[in-house]
RONUKE-457821 format. One record per residue (C-alpha): x, y, z; residue number from 0; residue in one letter. Coordinates in nm, 3 decimals, m for minus. Example, Ala and Ser with C-alpha at 12.3 -4.5 7.8 and 13.67 -1.06 7.14 Angstrom:
BEGIN
x, y, z, seq, type
1.230, m0.450, 0.780, 0, A
1.367, m0.106, 0.714, 1, S
END
This chain:
BEGIN
x, y, z, seq, type
2.257, 2.166, m3.176, 0, M
2.129, 2.060, m3.519, 1, G
1.772, 2.134, m3.630, 2, L
1.680, 1.766, m3.625, 3, A
1.801, 1.740, m3.268, 4, V
1.602, 2.050, m3.172, 5, V
1.288, 1.913, m3.337, 6, A
1.323, 1.575, m3.167, 7, A
1.383, 1.733, m2.830, 8, A
1.086, 1.964, m2.874, 9, V
0.850, 1.680, m2.962, 10, L
0.976, 1.466, m2.676, 11, A
0.943, 1.743, m2.422, 12, Y
0.600, 1.851, m2.541, 13, V
0.492, 1.490, m2.489, 14, G
0.644, 1.493, m2.142, 15, F
0.469, 1.816, m2.042, 16, R
0.135, 1.693, m2.176, 17, M
0.158, 1.364, m1.990, 18, S
0.277, 1.545, m1.677, 19, E
m0.013, 1.787, m1.691, 20, S
m0.272, 1.509, m1.687, 21, S
m0.199, 1.369, m1.341, 22, G
m0.357, 1.502, m1.021, 23, G
m0.234, 1.856, m1.031, 24, K
m0.546, 2.073, m1.051, 25, D
m0.402, 2.223, m1.371, 26, G
m0.101, 2.359, m1.185, 27, K
0.267, 2.277, m1.193, 28, N
0.246, 1.946, m1.012, 29, G
0.474, 2.026, m0.719, 30, Y
0.205, 1.899, m0.485, 31, V
m0.012, 1.604, m0.572, 32, S
m0.300, 1.503, m0.351, 33, Q
m0.282, 1.154, m0.493, 34, G
0.084, 1.108, m0.406, 35, G
0.428, 1.258, m0.455, 36, A
0.521, 1.106, m0.791, 37, A
0.478, 1.421, m1.001, 38, S
0.661, 1.631, m0.745, 39, G
0.946, 1.381, m0.734, 40, D
0.998, 1.419, m1.110, 41, K
1.041, 1.792, m1.072, 42, L
1.270, 1.751, m0.773, 43, L
1.495, 1.511, m0.965, 44, R
1.516, 1.766, m1.245, 45, K
1.573, 2.063, m1.016, 46, A
1.856, 1.887, m0.829, 47, H
2.042, 1.737, m1.122, 48, A
2.365, 1.890, m0.991, 49, R
2.437, 1.644, m0.714, 50, G
2.157, 1.727, m0.473, 51, R
2.034, 1.439, m0.256, 52, R
1.686, 1.395, m0.396, 53, E
1.613, 1.095, m0.172, 54, Q
1.620, 1.335, 0.125, 55, R
1.393, 1.588, m0.040, 56, I
1.021, 1.548, m0.089, 57, R
0.742, 1.781, m0.198, 58, P
0.542, 1.944, 0.077, 59, V
0.272, 1.691, 0.161, 60, D
m0.062, 1.864, 0.193, 61, V
m0.411, 1.728, 0.246, 62, K
m0.556, 2.069, 0.173, 63, R
m0.495, 2.258, m0.145, 64, R
m0.689, 2.578, m0.166, 65, H
m0.640, 2.934, m0.268, 66, G
m0.751, 3.248, m0.097, 67, N
m0.919, 3.557, m0.233, 68, D
m0.607, 3.772, m0.197, 69, E
m0.383, 3.527, m0.383, 70, L
m0.641, 3.481, m0.655, 71, K
m0.672, 3.856, m0.703, 72, A
m0.293, 3.895, m0.724, 73, V
m0.273, 3.603, m0.969, 74, A
m0.541, 3.749, m1.192, 75, E
m0.366, 4.087, m1.198, 76, E
m0.028, 3.921, m1.269, 77, A
m0.170, 3.726, m1.562, 78, R
m0.331, 4.040, m1.702, 79, R
m0.001, 4.231, m1.677, 80, E
0.188, 3.944, m1.843, 81, R
m0.053, 3.925, m2.135, 82, L
m0.037, 4.302, m2.185, 83, E
0.342, 4.292, m2.176, 84, S
0.345, 3.999, m2.416, 85, R
0.129, 4.190, m2.663, 86, A
0.369, 4.485, m2.655, 87, D
0.687, 4.276, m2.652, 88, S
0.957, 4.314, m2.916, 89, E
1.105, 3.973, m2.831, 90, L
1.012, 3.811, m3.162, 91, I
1.165, 4.096, m3.366, 92, S
1.478, 4.086, m3.145, 93, E
1.520, 3.716, m3.215, 94, I
1.458, 3.773, m3.586, 95, A
1.740, 4.031, m3.585, 96, D
1.970, 3.789, m3.400, 97, M
1.913, 3.524, m3.666, 98, I
2.080, 3.758, m3.916, 99, Q
2.381, 3.820, m3.692, 100, Q
2.710, 3.642, m3.647, 101, D
2.595, 3.331, m3.465, 102, F
2.686, 2.975, m3.551, 103, T
2.461, 2.786, m3.789, 104, E
2.327, 2.570, m3.506, 105, D
2.256, 2.879, m3.294, 106, E
2.066, 3.043, m3.580, 107, R
1.865, 2.726, m3.625, 108, R
1.781, 2.726, m3.257, 109, Y
1.681, 3.093, m3.263, 110, L
1.460, 3.026, m3.566, 111, T
1.290, 2.745, m3.379, 112, T
1.241, 2.969, m3.074, 113, L
1.096, 3.247, m3.290, 114, R
0.856, 3.002, m3.457, 115, D
0.746, 2.870, m3.117, 116, A
0.671, 3.223, m2.998, 117, L
0.479, 3.296, m3.317, 118, N
0.273, 2.982, m3.259, 119, S
0.161, 3.120, m2.918, 120, E
0.156, 2.758, m2.799, 121, D
0.288, 2.762, m2.443, 122, N
0.399, 2.399, m2.448, 123, K
0.601, 2.457, m2.764, 124, Q
0.756, 2.772, m2.618, 125, I
0.856, 2.589, m2.299, 126, I
0.992, 2.293, m2.493, 127, A
1.220, 2.508, m2.707, 128, V
1.320, 2.765, m2.444, 129, A
1.437, 2.509, m2.189, 130, R
1.692, 2.370, m2.439, 131, L
1.892, 2.691, m2.394, 132, A
1.985, 2.588, m2.038, 133, V
2.285, 2.406, m2.189, 134, K
2.382, 2.687, m2.425, 135, S
2.714, 2.865, m2.381, 136, N
2.573, 3.184, m2.532, 137, N
2.433, 3.429, m2.278, 138, S
2.231, 3.621, m2.538, 139, E
2.048, 3.304, m2.635, 140, I
1.985, 3.219, m2.270, 141, K
1.845, 3.566, m2.205, 142, E
1.601, 3.536, m2.497, 143, R
1.496, 3.190, m2.379, 144, A
1.427, 3.324, m2.029, 145, I
1.223, 3.607, m2.180, 146, S
1.028, 3.348, m2.379, 147, A
0.952, 3.159, m2.057, 148, L
0.837, 3.487, m1.909, 149, G
0.572, 3.496, m2.184, 150, W
0.429, 3.174, m2.043, 151, V
0.417, 3.264, m1.674, 152, G
0.335, 3.017, m1.398, 153, E
0.342, 2.714, m1.623, 154, E
0.712, 2.780, m1.693, 155, A
0.826, 2.799, m1.329, 156, L
1.009, 2.461, m1.339, 157, P
1.212, 2.576, m1.640, 158, E
1.286, 2.917, m1.488, 159, L
1.406, 2.731, m1.179, 160, T
1.657, 2.544, m1.397, 161, E
1.804, 2.876, m1.509, 162, F
1.846, 2.977, m1.143, 163, L
2.128, 2.720, m1.127, 164, M
2.331, 2.898, m1.396, 165, D
2.688, 3.005, m1.322, 166, D
2.639, 3.348, m1.482, 167, D
2.506, 3.601, m1.231, 168, E
2.335, 3.805, m1.502, 169, E
2.150, 3.498, m1.629, 170, I
2.044, 3.414, m1.275, 171, V
1.917, 3.768, m1.221, 172, Q
1.721, 3.756, m1.547, 173, A
1.569, 3.425, m1.438, 174, A
1.484, 3.562, m1.091, 175, I
1.302, 3.856, m1.249, 176, D
1.082, 3.629, m1.460, 177, K
1.047, 3.374, m1.176, 178, W
0.920, 3.651, m0.948, 179, E
0.663, 3.758, m1.206, 180, E
0.552, 3.399, m1.266, 181, A
0.509, 3.302, m0.901, 182, I
0.264, 3.587, m0.858, 183, R
0.029, 3.385, m1.079, 184, E
0.004, 3.099, m0.826, 185, C
m0.344, 3.092, m0.675, 186, E
m0.279, 2.874, m0.370, 187, N
m0.026, 2.860, m0.091, 188, E
0.095, 2.509, m0.168, 189, A
0.216, 2.611, m0.514, 190, D
0.382, 2.927, m0.381, 191, V
0.560, 2.733, m0.106, 192, I
0.676, 2.447, m0.327, 193, N
0.800, 2.677, m0.602, 194, N
0.984, 2.884, m0.343, 195, T
1.139, 2.571, m0.193, 196, M
1.263, 2.453, m0.534, 197, L
1.394, 2.797, m0.617, 198, G
1.590, 2.820, m0.293, 199, M
1.733, 2.472, m0.347, 200, M
1.851, 2.574, m0.693, 201, A
1.997, 2.920, m0.644, 202, I
2.356, 2.956, m0.524, 203, K
2.338, 3.314, m0.400, 204, D
2.252, 3.354, m0.031, 205, E
2.113, 3.705, m0.073, 206, A
1.879, 3.582, m0.346, 207, A
1.768, 3.298, m0.119, 208, C
1.694, 3.561, 0.147, 209, D
1.470, 3.736, m0.100, 210, Y
1.286, 3.418, m0.202, 211, L
1.241, 3.312, 0.160, 212, S
1.001, 3.602, 0.215, 213, M
0.739, 3.389, 0.039, 214, N
0.768, 3.139, 0.326, 215, L
0.763, 3.404, 0.598, 216, I
0.450, 3.576, 0.469, 217, K
0.267, 3.253, 0.382, 218, S
m0.075, 3.197, 0.529, 219, G
0.006, 2.826, 0.566, 220, E
0.267, 2.816, 0.841, 221, A
0.286, 2.438, 0.875, 222, T
0.340, 2.396, 0.500, 223, L
0.613, 2.658, 0.510, 224, A
0.787, 2.476, 0.798, 225, V
0.766, 2.147, 0.604, 226, E
0.942, 2.322, 0.318, 227, A
1.207, 2.455, 0.557, 228, I
1.276, 2.102, 0.683, 229, V
1.338, 2.001, 0.322, 230, N
1.560, 2.303, 0.262, 231, L
1.774, 2.225, 0.564, 232, M
1.819, 1.869, 0.436, 233, A
1.940, 1.973, 0.090, 234, C
2.304, 2.023, m0.008, 235, D
2.272, 2.386, m0.117, 236, N
2.436, 2.573, 0.171, 237, E
2.325, 2.909, 0.031, 238, A
1.968, 2.839, 0.140, 239, C
2.040, 2.718, 0.495, 240, H
2.071, 3.050, 0.680, 241, R
1.770, 3.206, 0.505, 242, P
1.569, 2.892, 0.579, 243, A
1.667, 2.900, 0.947, 244, K
1.573, 3.266, 0.975, 245, E
1.240, 3.201, 0.805, 246, A
1.176, 2.923, 1.056, 247, Y
1.248, 3.160, 1.345, 248, E
1.013, 3.424, 1.202, 249, W
0.732, 3.173, 1.154, 250, I
0.762, 2.977, 1.480, 251, T
0.928, 3.231, 1.712, 252, D
1.178, 2.955, 1.796, 253, K
1.540, 2.891, 1.706, 254, E
1.613, 2.614, 1.458, 255, W
1.733, 2.313, 1.659, 256, T
1.685, 2.041, 1.400, 257, G
1.432, 1.861, 1.186, 258, A
1.289, 1.658, 1.475, 259, A
1.190, 1.970, 1.669, 260, D
1.051, 2.131, 1.354, 261, A
0.835, 1.828, 1.286, 262, K
0.716, 1.836, 1.646, 263, A
0.617, 2.200, 1.595, 264, W
0.421, 2.100, 1.282, 265, I
0.243, 1.826, 1.474, 266, A
0.155, 2.070, 1.753, 267, A
0.013, 2.329, 1.513, 268, H
m0.199, 2.135, 1.262, 269, P
m0.433, 2.428, 1.198, 270, D
m0.172, 2.695, 1.117, 271, L
END
């Protein structure tokens, strides 16, 4: 990856994130759009680049998008903890040390660009550079990129979700750790549910999907959670199917018998 390529990709992606952030998303990640599903569809196409059937998957469609006091309190505390950790982090010095080590010239250029993005404290720049490491073959570089996304928090959830699709279990675990921290910053149920849905669609480990599915089970918006489960059962990632079924049974006290019955349950419980 030459420096010119990195710079061009960074500028292009910063432009994408800025244009994405301007459309009907209440300043959030855009998984749910009250004005339509276009922004959510973009993220779904990205999250399912590995052969998933995006035409069968849609964002949870909500007419209400609100937070609650408990979620807001948790989000505020999570952001405070992240900013404190960021202030104490040695990530920039670690990357500076790596630049002097035995990496390829292109890798050192990338690490320099990542260090400069972190020094800028511009979240869009950090996201733009960090996400490029998804295609890297170097696990050390991927780990530093994931840590950089952890600096950003909730805004970086789509990029952390991309790392959940990695073939390296250690990279996936590193991404889960930062994903878990970032999702705590979501202030409303719709964002928690949609991020959880995308995470479960991406991750290949059934046990990890079990863990993520707890966000659906404990959600205060049961009908939104069941909508997400319908989408999960329609996707091609078999690792999420059993956890999704079990989440459905916990929420509805019924066995999963298919999408039609689940949609009937949603229609019968509009206020849950």
